[in-house]
C-alpha positions in Angstrom: 7.7 -27.7 18.5 9.0 -30.8 20.3 12.6 -31.2 21.2 14.6 -34.3 21.9 16.9 -35.5 24.7 20.6 -35.4 23.6 21.5 -39.1 24.0 18.5 -41.3 23.6 16.5 -39.0 21.3 13.4 -39.1 23.5 10.7 -36.7 22.3 10.0 -33.8 24.7 6.7 -32.0 24.0 6.3 -28.3 23.9 6.3 -26.4 27.2 3.0 -26.2 28.9 2.3 -30.0 28.7 1.4 -30.5 32.4 1.4 -34.3 32.3 4.9 -34.3 30.8 6.2 -31.7 33.2 4.8 -33.4 36.3 5.1 -37.1 35.5 7.6 -37.7 32.7 10.2 -34.9 32.3 12.4 -35.9 35.3 12.2 -39.6 34.4 13.1 -38.9 30.8 16.0 -36.7 31.7 17.4 -39.2 34.2 17.0 -42.0 31.7 18.8 -40.0 29.1 21.7 -39.3 31.5 21.9 -43.1 32.2 22.9 -43.6 28.6 26.3 -41.9 29.3 28.9 -44.4 30.3 32.7 -44.5 30.9 35.1 -47.4 30.1 38.3 -47.3 32.1 41.5 -48.8 30.7 44.9 -48.7 32.4 48.2 -48.8 30.6 50.7 -50.2 33.1 54.4 -49.3 32.9 55.9 -47.2 30.1 54.0 -46.6 27.0 55.2 -48.5 23.9 54.8 -47.0 20.4 52.4 -48.9 18.1 51.3 -51.3 21.0 47.7 -52.5 21.0 46.8 -51.8 24.7 43.2 -53.1 24.6 41.3 -55.2 22.1 38.5 -57.7 21.9 35.5 -55.9 23.5 32.1 -56.2 22.0 29.6 -53.7 23.5 26.3 -55.0 24.8 24.5 -52.2 23.0 25.3 -50.0 20.0 27.4 -47.0 21.3 28.8 -43.7 20.2 32.2 -42.6 21.5 32.2 -39.0 22.6 35.4 -38.2 24.4 38.7 -39.6 25.8 40.2 -38.4 29.1 43.9 -39.4 29.7 45.9 -39.2 32.9 49.5 -40.1 33.2 51.4 -40.7 36.4 54.5 -39.9 34.4 53.9 -37.4 31.6 55.3 -37.9 28.1 58.1 -35.6 27.2 59.7 -34.7 23.8 56.4 -35.4 22.0 52.8 -36.1 22.7 51.3 -39.4 23.6 48.5 -40.4 21.3 46.1 -43.4 21.0 43.8 -44.4 18.2 40.7 -46.5 18.2 40.5 -49.9 16.5 37.3 -51.3 15.0 37.4 -54.9 13.9 41.2 -54.7 13.6 41.3 -51.5 11.6 42.6 -48.2 13.0 40.0 -45.4 12.9 42.3 -42.3 12.8 40.3 -40.8 15.7 43.3 -39.9 17.9 43.2 -38.8 21.5 46.2 -36.7 22.6 48.1 -36.2 25.9 50.3 -33.2 25.2 54.0 -33.2 25.6 54.8 -32.6 29.4 51.2 -32.9 30.5 49.8 -35.3 33.0 46.2 -35.0 31.9 44.2 -34.2 28.9 40.8 -34.7 27.2 39.9 -35.0 23.5 36.5 -34.8 22.0 35.8 -37.7 19.6 33.3 -37.2 16.8 31.8 -39.6 14.3 32.8 -42.9 15.9 30.2 -45.6 16.7 30.3 -49.3 17.4 27.6 -51.8 16.9 27.3 -54.9 19.0 29.0 -56.8 16.2 32.1 -54.6 15.9 35.1 -55.3 18.0 36.5 -52.3 20.0 40.2 -51.7 20.8 42.9 -49.1 21.4 46.4 -48.7 20.0 49.2 -46.4 21.0 50.1 -44.3 18.0 52.9 -42.1 19.4 54.9 -41.7 22.6 57.2 -39.1 24.1 60.6 -39.1 22.5 62.5 -38.3 25.7 60.1 -40.1 28.0 57.3 -42.1 26.5 54.9 -41.5 29.4 53.9 -44.2 31.9 51.0 -45.5 34.1 48.4 -44.0 31.8 44.7 -44.2 32.6 42.4 -44.0 29.6 38.8 -43.1 30.1 36.6 -43.7 27.1 33.4 -41.7 27.4 30.5 -43.1 25.3 26.7 -43.3 25.3 24.2 -45.8 24.2 23.1 -45.0 20.7 19.9 -43.0 20.3 16.6 -44.6 19.6 15.8 -44.5 15.8 
């Protein structure tokens, strides 16, 4: 039974297909890996609660958000630092979290896609109560949407 590549949904035939294995498999796997992308956003200075830190991006292709990686030069303390995605001006309640006292963290994001017509943004939803956290780099992991 055929399988499919995880990102672009390219059909992979059953094992034993010599043409596929010798000529196409490596190409298809590399093409599928190329669909994985990272968008880097830097929050300079101290984090501010409810601040929109990035807005106005329209992706060139339809994409699916898969993960957010956060790194803070100065960790939040007293509470976690969280951000939410904005789609067309509307918060998506798909929060990424940097734990209280932590300088780095990663959050899987499920069920969030953007078409080329939907505006992408990020908003701070909470900051540390003692120290809000500062100089935070936000890496948004996404991939180009699978073929239909």
